[in-house]
C-alpha positions, 0 to 999 in steps of 0.5 A, spaced: 105 792 831 112 794 832 114 789 837 115 781 835 109 779 841 104 774 838 101 774 845 100 777 852 099 774 859 096 778 864 096 777 871 089 779 874 088 782 881 091 789 881 093 789 873 086 788 870 081 789 876 082 793 882 080 787 887 085 790 893 079 793 897 075 787 897 081 782 899 084 787 904 077 787 907 076 780 907 082 778 910 081 783 916 074 780 917 077 773 917 083 775 922 077 778 926 073 772 926 079 768 928 081 773 934 087 774 931 091 781 930 089 784 924 095 785 920 097 792 917 094 794 911 100 795 907 102 788 909 096 785 906 096 789 900 103 787 899 101 779 899 096 780 894 099 775 888 101 769 892 096 764 893 091 765 899 093 760 904 100 762 903 098 770 904 094 768 910 099 764 913 104 769 913 100 775 915 097 771 921 103 767 923 099 761 922 100 753 923 098 748 918 091 748 922 090 755 922 092 756 915 086 751 913 081 755 918 083 762 915 082 759 908 075 756 909 073 763 913 076 767 907 072 763 902 065 764 906 066 771 907 068 772 899 062 773 896 060 778 902 066 782 902 070 781 896 066 780 890 062 786 890 068 791 892 072 791 886 072 795 879 075 794 872 081 799 872 080 805 867 082 803 860 082 796 861 076 794 856 078 799 851 085 797 851 083 789 851 079 791 845 084 794 841 089 789 842 084 784 840 082 788 834 090 788 832 090 780 832 094 779 839 092 773 843 091 774 850 091 770 856 090 770 864 095 767 869 093 768 876 094 765 883 087 766 884 082 760 884 078 758 877 071 759 881 073 766 884 076 768 877 069 766 874 065 769 879 068 776 877 070 775 870 063 773 867 058 778 870 063 783 867 063 780 860 071 780 860 072 773 858 071 774 851 078 777 850 082 771 853 083 765 849 085 761 856 086 762 863 091 758 868 090 759 875 092 757 882 087 751 881 091 748 876 096 746 882 102 748 879 108 751 883 106 759 885 109 765 882 115 767 882 116 760 879 115 760 871 110 754 871 104 758 870 107 761 864 110 755 862 103 752 861 100 757 857 106 757 852 105 750 851 098 750 851 098 756 846 104 753 842 108 759 843 115 761 844 117 765 850 120 771 846 113 771 843 110 773 849 109 779 854 107 778 861 104 784 864 103 784 872 103 789 878 107 785 883 114 783 883 111 776 883 109 777 876 115 780 873 119 775 876 115 769 874 115 772 867 123 773 867 124 766 870 120 763 864 124 768 859 119 772 857 119 780 856 115 783 862 111 789 863 110 792 870 104 796 871 105 801 877 098 803 879 097 796 882 099 793 889 106 794 888 109 801 888 114 803 882 120 802 886 119 795 889 117 793 882 124 796 879 127 791 883 125 785 879 127 788 873 121 789 868 123 790 861 118 795 861 114 800 866 107 803 865 103 808 869 096 806 866 093 800 862 092 804 856 100 805 855 100 798 853 099 800 846 105 804 846 109 798 848 106 793 843 
C-alpha cells in the first residue's frame, strides 16, 4: 500500500449501500400519514446522514412532540418502504474484499441506529468485512462532530493519521476532518461533487473501486 493508512472508516448510507430511494419513500409516507406537506425530494436526500429525528424535524418544521411522532411512524414504515428498496453500490463487495486481503482494517461509522443497520448488513453478508461499527445508538454527538470517529479510534487503538474516513456527505467529511483524519468523498451518493468540495475532502472519487488507487 502506497499510503500510511492502517484503517478505513466508512459511512453507510450513500457510501456502501444506496438506501436513498427507500429512505425518501419512507419519509414521504410518514409526512403523508401525518397530514403534512411532503418535502421536496432534493431536501429529503440532502438530509440523509444526520440523525433521523433531526432530519424529520427540519423537513417537517416539527416541534418536539411532532418529531417523536414522526420517528415512531417512520420506524413502523421502515420494513415496508425502506428495507426492500436498496442496493449495494457497484464495486463495493469486490473492493472491500481486496482491501481486506491487503490487511486493511475497516469499520462503519453511521448515524443510522444499530438495529436497522443489522437488518440491512447481515442478510447481504457484509458484516464480515468490518471489525466494528459505531452507530447513532451509541448516543454520541452527531456528525459533523468528531465523536463517532474518536470512539472508533479509541476502540481500535488507532491514531487519526492512520485512518481514512470515507463518506458521501459533507457531514461525513467534516466529521473526519474534525477528528484530524484524512477524508475521501464519494460523488455518487447523496451530496453532489460541488457540495462535497465545500467540506475540503483530502480525496474525491467517482466510483467505489477508485478507493484502491487512493490506498
